[in-house]
VEXBA-459638 format. One record per residue (C-alpha): residue number from 1; x, z, y. Coordinates in nm, 3 decimals. Each point is the difference from the previous one (the first is absolute). Layout:
BEGIN
<lumlo: NUM, x: X, z: Z, y: Y>
...
END
This chain:
BEGIN
<lumlo: 1, x: 2.631, z: -0.725, y: 0.370>
<lumlo: 2, x: -0.040, z: 0.187, y: -0.327>
<lumlo: 3, x: -0.297, z: 0.213, y: -0.107>
<lumlo: 4, x: 0.022, z: 0.373, y: 0.069>
<lumlo: 5, x: 0.131, z: 0.217, y: -0.282>
<lumlo: 6, x: -0.260, z: 0.113, y: -0.251>
<lumlo: 7, x: -0.138, z: 0.346, y: 0.077>
<lumlo: 8, x: -0.141, z: 0.050, y: -0.348>
<lumlo: 9, x: 0.145, z: 0.005, y: -0.350>
<lumlo: 10, x: -0.208, z: -0.095, y: -0.299>
<lumlo: 11, x: 0.013, z: 0.162, y: -0.340>
<lumlo: 12, x: -0.101, z: -0.250, y: -0.260>
<lumlo: 13, x: -0.311, z: 0.111, y: -0.182>
<lumlo: 14, x: -0.100, z: 0.250, y: 0.270>
<lumlo: 15, x: -0.359, z: -0.038, y: 0.115>
<lumlo: 16, x: 0.071, z: -0.019, y: 0.372>
<lumlo: 17, x: -0.287, z: -0.229, y: 0.101>
<lumlo: 18, x: -0.275, z: 0.216, y: 0.148>
<lumlo: 19, x: -0.184, z: -0.238, y: 0.237>
<lumlo: 20, x: -0.070, z: 0.276, y: 0.251>
<lumlo: 21, x: -0.185, z: -0.152, y: 0.301>
<lumlo: 22, x: 0.166, z: 0.258, y: 0.227>
<lumlo: 23, x: 0.315, z: -0.216, y: -0.029>
<lumlo: 24, x: 0.245, z: 0.288, y: 0.030>
<lumlo: 25, x: -0.160, z: 0.167, y: 0.305>
<lumlo: 26, x: 0.083, z: 0.362, y: -0.090>
<lumlo: 27, x: -0.214, z: 0.151, y: 0.275>
<lumlo: 28, x: -0.295, z: -0.207, y: -0.117>
<lumlo: 29, x: 0.057, z: 0.096, y: -0.363>
<lumlo: 30, x: -0.002, z: 0.370, y: 0.093>
<lumlo: 31, x: -0.315, z: -0.034, y: 0.212>
<lumlo: 32, x: -0.177, z: -0.197, y: -0.273>
<lumlo: 33, x: 0.072, z: 0.277, y: -0.251>
<lumlo: 34, x: -0.121, z: 0.263, y: 0.246>
<lumlo: 35, x: -0.323, z: -0.196, y: 0.055>
<lumlo: 36, x: -0.076, z: -0.003, y: -0.374>
<lumlo: 37, x: 0.017, z: 0.380, y: 0.020>
<lumlo: 38, x: -0.229, z: 0.013, y: 0.303>
<lumlo: 39, x: 0.272, z: 0.068, y: 0.257>
<lumlo: 40, x: -0.113, z: -0.256, y: 0.255>
<lumlo: 41, x: 0.191, z: 0.179, y: 0.277>
<lumlo: 42, x: 0.319, z: -0.161, y: -0.133>
<lumlo: 43, x: -0.159, z: -0.343, y: 0.043>
<lumlo: 44, x: -0.098, z: 0.098, y: 0.353>
<lumlo: 45, x: 0.363, z: 0.091, y: 0.073>
<lumlo: 46, x: 0.129, z: -0.321, y: -0.159>
<lumlo: 47, x: -0.228, z: -0.222, y: 0.207>
<lumlo: 48, x: 0.084, z: 0.192, y: 0.317>
<lumlo: 49, x: 0.371, z: -0.063, y: -0.065>
<lumlo: 50, x: -0.068, z: -0.367, y: -0.073>
<lumlo: 51, x: -0.154, z: -0.050, y: 0.343>
<lumlo: 52, x: -0.035, z: -0.363, y: 0.110>
<lumlo: 53, x: 0.242, z: -0.146, y: -0.252>
<lumlo: 54, x: -0.282, z: -0.226, y: -0.109>
<lumlo: 55, x: 0.165, z: -0.144, y: -0.310>
<lumlo: 56, x: 0.078, z: 0.349, y: -0.130>
<lumlo: 57, x: -0.342, z: 0.133, y: 0.095>
<lumlo: 58, x: -0.172, z: -0.285, y: -0.181>
<lumlo: 59, x: 0.221, z: 0.037, y: -0.306>
<lumlo: 60, x: -0.053, z: 0.375, y: -0.019>
<lumlo: 61, x: -0.376, z: -0.011, y: 0.046>
<lumlo: 62, x: -0.037, z: -0.278, y: -0.259>
<lumlo: 63, x: 0.199, z: 0.194, y: -0.260>
<lumlo: 64, x: -0.184, z: 0.324, y: 0.075>
<lumlo: 65, x: -0.338, z: -0.173, y: 0.007>
<lumlo: 66, x: 0.050, z: -0.145, y: -0.347>
<lumlo: 67, x: 0.024, z: 0.350, y: -0.149>
<lumlo: 68, x: -0.289, z: 0.108, y: -0.222>
<lumlo: 69, x: -0.069, z: 0.319, y: 0.193>
<lumlo: 70, x: 0.063, z: -0.143, y: 0.349>
<lumlo: 71, x: -0.368, z: -0.042, y: 0.091>
<lumlo: 72, x: -0.092, z: 0.356, y: -0.094>
<lumlo: 73, x: 0.288, z: 0.163, y: 0.187>
<lumlo: 74, x: -0.045, z: -0.226, y: 0.301>
<lumlo: 75, x: -0.357, z: 0.123, y: 0.017>
<lumlo: 76, x: 0.123, z: 0.360, y: -0.011>
<lumlo: 77, x: 0.241, z: -0.078, y: 0.283>
<lumlo: 78, x: -0.275, z: -0.160, y: 0.206>
<lumlo: 79, x: -0.222, z: 0.306, y: -0.046>
<lumlo: 80, x: 0.283, z: 0.221, y: 0.127>
<lumlo: 81, x: 0.103, z: -0.234, y: 0.284>
<lumlo: 82, x: -0.292, z: -0.233, y: 0.080>
<lumlo: 83, x: 0.177, z: -0.150, y: 0.303>
<lumlo: 84, x: 0.318, z: -0.092, y: -0.190>
<lumlo: 85, x: 0.069, z: -0.374, y: 0.009>
<lumlo: 86, x: 0.254, z: 0.043, y: -0.280>
<lumlo: 87, x: -0.258, z: 0.165, y: -0.225>
<lumlo: 88, x: -0.240, z: -0.286, y: 0.072>
<lumlo: 89, x: 0.278, z: -0.252, y: -0.069>
<lumlo: 90, x: 0.072, z: 0.153, y: -0.341>
<lumlo: 91, x: -0.371, z: 0.004, y: -0.083>
<lumlo: 92, x: -0.028, z: -0.366, y: 0.100>
<lumlo: 93, x: 0.303, z: -0.099, y: -0.210>
<lumlo: 94, x: -0.148, z: 0.179, y: -0.300>
<lumlo: 95, x: -0.336, z: -0.169, y: 0.061>
<lumlo: 96, x: 0.164, z: -0.345, y: 0.001>
<lumlo: 97, x: 0.152, z: 0.052, y: -0.343>
<lumlo: 98, x: -0.317, z: 0.157, y: -0.137>
<lumlo: 99, x: -0.195, z: -0.303, y: 0.120>
<lumlo: 100, x: 0.256, z: -0.236, y: -0.150>
<lumlo: 101, x: -0.063, z: 0.159, y: -0.342>
<lumlo: 102, x: -0.378, z: 0.013, y: 0.038>
<lumlo: 103, x: -0.024, z: 0.377, y: 0.050>
<lumlo: 104, x: -0.168, z: -0.031, y: 0.339>
<lumlo: 105, x: -0.144, z: -0.278, y: 0.209>
<lumlo: 106, x: 0.221, z: -0.235, y: 0.195>
<lumlo: 107, x: -0.228, z: 0.050, y: 0.303>
<lumlo: 108, x: 0.060, z: 0.376, y: 0.007>
<lumlo: 109, x: 0.377, z: -0.054, y: -0.026>
<lumlo: 110, x: -0.018, z: -0.257, y: 0.279>
<lumlo: 111, x: -0.188, z: 0.244, y: 0.224>
<lumlo: 112, x: 0.257, z: 0.273, y: -0.074>
<lumlo: 113, x: 0.280, z: -0.232, y: 0.114>
<lumlo: 114, x: -0.189, z: -0.103, y: 0.314>
<lumlo: 115, x: -0.061, z: 0.367, y: 0.082>
<lumlo: 116, x: 0.376, z: 0.061, y: -0.007>
<lumlo: 117, x: 0.060, z: -0.314, y: 0.206>
<lumlo: 118, x: -0.228, z: 0.142, y: 0.270>
<lumlo: 119, x: 0.184, z: 0.332, y: -0.008>
<lumlo: 120, x: 0.348, z: -0.158, y: 0.025>
<lumlo: 121, x: -0.039, z: -0.343, y: 0.163>
<lumlo: 122, x: 0.374, z: -0.075, y: 0.006>
<lumlo: 123, x: 0.061, z: 0.072, y: -0.369>
<lumlo: 124, x: 0.011, z: -0.307, y: -0.230>
<lumlo: 125, x: -0.045, z: 0.214, y: -0.313>
<lumlo: 126, x: -0.383, z: 0.001, y: -0.018>
<lumlo: 127, x: 0.009, z: -0.376, y: 0.036>
<lumlo: 128, x: 0.255, z: -0.011, y: -0.282>
<lumlo: 129, x: -0.259, z: 0.185, y: -0.207>
<lumlo: 130, x: -0.259, z: -0.262, y: 0.093>
<lumlo: 131, x: 0.243, z: -0.275, y: -0.099>
<lumlo: 132, x: 0.061, z: 0.166, y: -0.340>
<lumlo: 133, x: -0.377, z: 0.024, y: -0.041>
<lumlo: 134, x: -0.052, z: -0.363, y: 0.103>
<lumlo: 135, x: 0.273, z: -0.109, y: -0.240>
<lumlo: 136, x: -0.195, z: 0.163, y: -0.285>
<lumlo: 137, x: -0.363, z: -0.047, y: 0.101>
<lumlo: 138, x: -0.027, z: -0.205, y: 0.321>
<lumlo: 139, x: -0.010, z: -0.356, y: 0.125>
<lumlo: 140, x: 0.275, z: -0.220, y: 0.137>
<lumlo: 141, x: -0.128, z: 0.060, y: 0.353>
<lumlo: 142, x: 0.003, z: 0.378, y: -0.050>
<lumlo: 143, x: 0.359, z: -0.018, y: -0.119>
<lumlo: 144, x: 0.110, z: -0.198, y: 0.304>
<lumlo: 145, x: -0.186, z: 0.226, y: 0.244>
<lumlo: 146, x: 0.153, z: 0.316, y: -0.148>
<lumlo: 147, x: 0.348, z: -0.153, y: -0.001>
<lumlo: 148, x: -0.032, z: -0.107, y: 0.363>
<lumlo: 149, x: -0.098, z: 0.355, y: 0.096>
<lumlo: 150, x: 0.305, z: 0.143, y: -0.178>
<lumlo: 151, x: 0.237, z: -0.254, y: 0.152>
<lumlo: 152, x: -0.146, z: 0.058, y: 0.345>
<lumlo: 153, x: 0.113, z: 0.362, y: -0.026>
<lumlo: 154, x: 0.329, z: -0.051, y: -0.185>
<lumlo: 155, x: 0.132, z: -0.356, y: -0.014>
<lumlo: 156, x: 0.245, z: 0.065, y: -0.280>
<lumlo: 157, x: -0.227, z: 0.198, y: -0.233>
<lumlo: 158, x: 0.159, z: -0.041, y: -0.341>
<lumlo: 159, x: -0.288, z: 0.086, y: -0.232>
<lumlo: 160, x: -0.255, z: -0.204, y: 0.194>
<lumlo: 161, x: 0.219, z: -0.312, y: -0.015>
<lumlo: 162, x: 0.042, z: 0.042, y: -0.375>
<lumlo: 163, x: -0.375, z: 0.033, y: -0.049>
<lumlo: 164, x: -0.076, z: -0.305, y: 0.213>
<lumlo: 165, x: 0.261, z: -0.200, y: -0.191>
<lumlo: 166, x: -0.168, z: 0.094, y: -0.327>
<lumlo: 167, x: -0.341, z: -0.093, y: 0.137>
<lumlo: 168, x: 0.115, z: -0.340, y: 0.125>
<lumlo: 169, x: 0.196, z: -0.079, y: -0.318>
<lumlo: 170, x: -0.321, z: 0.019, y: -0.202>
<lumlo: 171, x: -0.183, z: -0.257, y: 0.208>
<lumlo: 172, x: -0.031, z: -0.371, y: -0.079>
<lumlo: 173, x: 0.083, z: -0.012, y: -0.368>
<lumlo: 174, x: 0.156, z: -0.340, y: -0.081>
<lumlo: 175, x: 0.155, z: -0.182, y: -0.294>
<lumlo: 176, x: 0.348, z: 0.089, y: 0.126>
<lumlo: 177, x: 0.197, z: 0.150, y: 0.282>
<lumlo: 178, x: -0.092, z: -0.135, y: 0.342>
<lumlo: 179, x: 0.302, z: 0.018, y: 0.233>
<lumlo: 180, x: -0.238, z: 0.007, y: 0.298>
<lumlo: 181, x: -0.216, z: 0.285, y: -0.130>
<lumlo: 182, x: -0.111, z: 0.241, y: 0.273>
<lumlo: 183, x: 0.179, z: 0.298, y: -0.157>
<lumlo: 184, x: 0.338, z: -0.162, y: 0.065>
<lumlo: 185, x: -0.094, z: -0.081, y: 0.358>
<lumlo: 186, x: -0.117, z: 0.357, y: 0.056>
<lumlo: 187, x: 0.313, z: 0.156, y: -0.151>
<lumlo: 188, x: 0.238, z: -0.221, y: 0.197>
<lumlo: 189, x: -0.192, z: 0.066, y: 0.321>
<lumlo: 190, x: 0.000, z: 0.378, y: -0.051>
<lumlo: 191, x: 0.370, z: 0.006, y: -0.090>
<lumlo: 192, x: 0.082, z: -0.211, y: 0.303>
<lumlo: 193, x: -0.203, z: 0.223, y: 0.232>
<lumlo: 194, x: 0.155, z: 0.322, y: -0.132>
<lumlo: 195, x: 0.269, z: 0.192, y: 0.186>
<lumlo: 196, x: 0.360, z: -0.060, y: -0.116>
<lumlo: 197, x: 0.079, z: 0.192, y: -0.317>
<lumlo: 198, x: -0.367, z: 0.055, y: -0.089>
<lumlo: 199, x: -0.088, z: 0.026, y: -0.370>
<lumlo: 200, x: -0.250, z: -0.278, y: 0.067>
<lumlo: 201, x: 0.297, z: -0.236, y: -0.042>
<lumlo: 202, x: -0.079, z: 0.032, y: -0.371>
<lumlo: 203, x: -0.361, z: -0.118, y: 0.043>
<lumlo: 204, x: 0.060, z: -0.370, y: -0.089>
<lumlo: 205, x: 0.142, z: 0.120, y: -0.332>
<lumlo: 206, x: -0.303, z: 0.226, y: -0.052>
<lumlo: 207, x: -0.221, z: -0.303, y: 0.062>
<lumlo: 208, x: 0.192, z: -0.194, y: -0.263>
<lumlo: 209, x: -0.051, z: 0.271, y: -0.264>
<lumlo: 210, x: -0.364, z: 0.057, y: 0.089>
<lumlo: 211, x: -0.079, z: -0.371, y: -0.005>
<lumlo: 212, x: 0.165, z: -0.028, y: -0.342>
<lumlo: 213, x: -0.221, z: 0.287, y: -0.122>
<lumlo: 214, x: -0.315, z: -0.171, y: 0.127>
<lumlo: 215, x: 0.092, z: -0.340, y: -0.146>
<lumlo: 216, x: 0.103, z: 0.144, y: -0.337>
<lumlo: 217, x: -0.319, z: 0.206, y: -0.020>
<lumlo: 218, x: -0.199, z: -0.319, y: 0.060>
<lumlo: 219, x: 0.195, z: -0.183, y: -0.272>
<lumlo: 220, x: 0.168, z: -0.232, y: 0.249>
<lumlo: 221, x: 0.349, z: 0.142, y: -0.075>
<lumlo: 222, x: 0.157, z: 0.134, y: -0.321>
<lumlo: 223, x: -0.070, z: 0.368, y: -0.062>
<lumlo: 224, x: 0.368, z: 0.064, y: -0.072>
<lumlo: 225, x: 0.187, z: -0.005, y: 0.332>
<lumlo: 226, x: 0.349, z: -0.021, y: -0.152>
<lumlo: 227, x: 0.217, z: -0.290, y: 0.120>
<lumlo: 228, x: -0.285, z: -0.207, y: 0.139>
<lumlo: 229, x: 0.101, z: -0.274, y: 0.247>
<lumlo: 230, x: -0.237, z: 0.181, y: 0.236>
<lumlo: 231, x: 0.270, z: 0.265, y: 0.065>
<lumlo: 232, x: 0.269, z: -0.256, y: 0.087>
<lumlo: 233, x: -0.205, z: -0.229, y: 0.225>
<lumlo: 234, x: 0.124, z: -0.049, y: 0.358>
<lumlo: 235, x: -0.265, z: 0.243, y: 0.125>
<lumlo: 236, x: 0.100, z: 0.260, y: -0.259>
<lumlo: 237, x: 0.371, z: -0.035, y: 0.075>
<lumlo: 238, x: -0.064, z: 0.042, y: 0.372>
<lumlo: 239, x: -0.223, z: 0.304, y: -0.050>
<lumlo: 240, x: 0.238, z: 0.164, y: -0.247>
<lumlo: 241, x: 0.302, z: -0.056, y: 0.219>
<lumlo: 242, x: -0.173, z: 0.141, y: 0.310>
<lumlo: 243, x: -0.128, z: 0.304, y: -0.188>
<lumlo: 244, x: 0.333, z: 0.073, y: -0.166>
<lumlo: 245, x: 0.188, z: -0.041, y: 0.329>
<lumlo: 246, x: -0.245, z: 0.239, y: 0.166>
<lumlo: 247, x: 0.073, z: 0.260, y: -0.268>
<lumlo: 248, x: 0.376, z: -0.038, y: 0.037>
<lumlo: 249, x: -0.036, z: 0.056, y: 0.375>
<lumlo: 250, x: -0.234, z: 0.297, y: -0.041>
<lumlo: 251, x: 0.289, z: 0.248, y: 0.058>
<lumlo: 252, x: -0.152, z: 0.288, y: -0.194>
<lumlo: 253, x: -0.294, z: 0.032, y: 0.237>
<lumlo: 254, x: -0.317, z: 0.141, y: -0.151>
<lumlo: 255, x: -0.355, z: -0.124, y: -0.028>
<lumlo: 256, x: -0.282, z: 0.169, y: -0.194>
<lumlo: 257, x: -0.076, z: -0.311, y: -0.208>
<lumlo: 258, x: 0.352, z: -0.143, y: -0.032>
<lumlo: 259, x: -0.005, z: 0.040, y: -0.379>
<lumlo: 260, x: -0.293, z: -0.242, y: -0.022>
<lumlo: 261, x: 0.194, z: -0.271, y: 0.186>
<lumlo: 262, x: 0.298, z: 0.051, y: -0.230>
<lumlo: 263, x: -0.212, z: -0.022, y: -0.316>
<lumlo: 264, x: -0.151, z: -0.330, y: 0.113>
<lumlo: 265, x: 0.346, z: -0.130, y: 0.087>
<lumlo: 266, x: 0.145, z: 0.110, y: -0.336>
<lumlo: 267, x: -0.294, z: -0.163, y: -0.179>
<lumlo: 268, x: 0.055, z: -0.335, y: 0.172>
<lumlo: 269, x: 0.379, z: 0.011, y: -0.026>
<lumlo: 270, x: -0.018, z: 0.079, y: -0.370>
<lumlo: 271, x: -0.246, z: -0.278, y: -0.076>
<lumlo: 272, x: 0.202, z: -0.249, y: 0.205>
<lumlo: 273, x: 0.292, z: 0.068, y: -0.234>
<lumlo: 274, x: 0.213, z: 0.186, y: 0.256>
<lumlo: 275, x: 0.069, z: 0.302, y: -0.218>
<lumlo: 276, x: 0.304, z: 0.108, y: 0.205>
<lumlo: 277, x: -0.213, z: 0.054, y: 0.310>
<lumlo: 278, x: -0.276, z: 0.149, y: -0.214>
<lumlo: 279, x: 0.247, z: 0.251, y: -0.145>
<lumlo: 280, x: 0.101, z: 0.113, y: 0.351>
<lumlo: 281, x: -0.366, z: 0.042, y: 0.087>
<lumlo: 282, x: -0.081, z: 0.195, y: -0.316>
<lumlo: 283, x: 0.288, z: 0.234, y: 0.081>
<lumlo: 284, x: -0.142, z: 0.052, y: 0.349>
<lumlo: 285, x: -0.355, z: 0.048, y: -0.129>
<lumlo: 286, x: 0.113, z: 0.272, y: -0.238>
<lumlo: 287, x: -0.303, z: 0.200, y: -0.116>
<lumlo: 288, x: -0.230, z: -0.145, y: 0.269>
<lumlo: 289, x: -0.162, z: -0.269, y: -0.210>
<lumlo: 290, x: -0.343, z: -0.123, y: 0.113>
<lumlo: 291, x: -0.284, z: -0.118, y: -0.224>
<lumlo: 292, x: -0.035, z: -0.326, y: 0.190>
<lumlo: 293, x: 0.122, z: -0.262, y: -0.045>
<lumlo: 294, x: 0.119, z: 0.104, y: -0.350>
<lumlo: 295, x: -0.360, z: 0.052, y: -0.119>
<lumlo: 296, x: -0.119, z: -0.343, y: 0.106>
<lumlo: 297, x: -0.189, z: -0.210, y: -0.252>
<lumlo: 298, x: -0.089, z: 0.308, y: -0.205>
<lumlo: 299, x: 0.355, z: 0.081, y: -0.102>
<lumlo: 300, x: 0.112, z: 0.352, y: -0.082>
<lumlo: 301, x: 0.189, z: 0.080, y: 0.324>
<lumlo: 302, x: 0.233, z: 0.255, y: -0.157>
<lumlo: 303, x: 0.108, z: -0.231, y: -0.281>
<lumlo: 304, x: 0.031, z: -0.298, y: 0.236>
<lumlo: 305, x: 0.203, z: 0.189, y: 0.258>
<lumlo: 306, x: 0.234, z: 0.160, y: -0.252>
<lumlo: 307, x: 0.057, z: -0.326, y: -0.189>
<lumlo: 308, x: 0.091, z: -0.184, y: 0.321>
<lumlo: 309, x: 0.221, z: 0.285, y: 0.122>
<lumlo: 310, x: 0.178, z: 0.041, y: -0.333>
<lumlo: 311, x: 0.071, z: -0.372, y: -0.026>
<lumlo: 312, x: 0.125, z: -0.023, y: 0.359>
<lumlo: 313, x: 0.226, z: 0.301, y: -0.045>
<lumlo: 314, x: 0.137, z: -0.129, y: -0.330>
<lumlo: 315, x: -0.176, z: 0.250, y: -0.226>
<lumlo: 316, x: -0.169, z: -0.268, y: -0.208>
<lumlo: 317, x: -0.374, z: -0.045, y: -0.031>
<lumlo: 318, x: -0.097, z: 0.333, y: -0.152>
END
């Protein structure tokens, strides 16, 4: 089976790397712009259309909540519609990111998330907010509890599994890679439990990249990931093959965070030396580059992404 044809054409020298966290969601991009102008009714309509597509709801609220003016306009919305669970959810998402940057207390953000959880007991999104908060400011136990609450409401929650993989990868710093580290066990378990065709098939590869980041940050692995034996180990080969096969079988289906999976896969394929596969992935990624993992170990993500893409596509290293 060959990779799908590239949907994007590059112009060498064009600055086409924007790192937009909306990841190509046009409805989200429009609502985000409207929110910066105080038009929260467009966010209300967007979330109503999203319904119980929990991955999309989580993605959209996270992107909206990161906006600088989100907290203020969420408060305006709550004043106008005090019973709105969506208004409370946006306020809670904004509170999480404000707490993560020290602009408000973690306790107040936690209470905002729990308030939404009481209003909408079947929605995993407030627990996703608590997991984001725990990832930044909480304990290991808080991370696990929040993840379990998300998974109990949506077993295949993409963002929550990524966050838990990142949390676990940072535990138990060692002098080298431990093939029995808990992050690998978690990723293989989650991928095995997922429904056929789930994006969680990529999770063992995510674990590999995140564990590399943690080890390199601790000085236990070289800071330059290029051509390390780490990327061609039996575990890496298995994870890369499973992730690449999943992409080839994806059949043009959509997922709100698909671009993130493809960036991780391109990163690992490129550093394993498989530039042919990396080139196919870069063509598929098009303008939807993501900051991680290209920013890892304090690299300039735009320069790192473009250098890898240009090399893979035969444009040289410029």
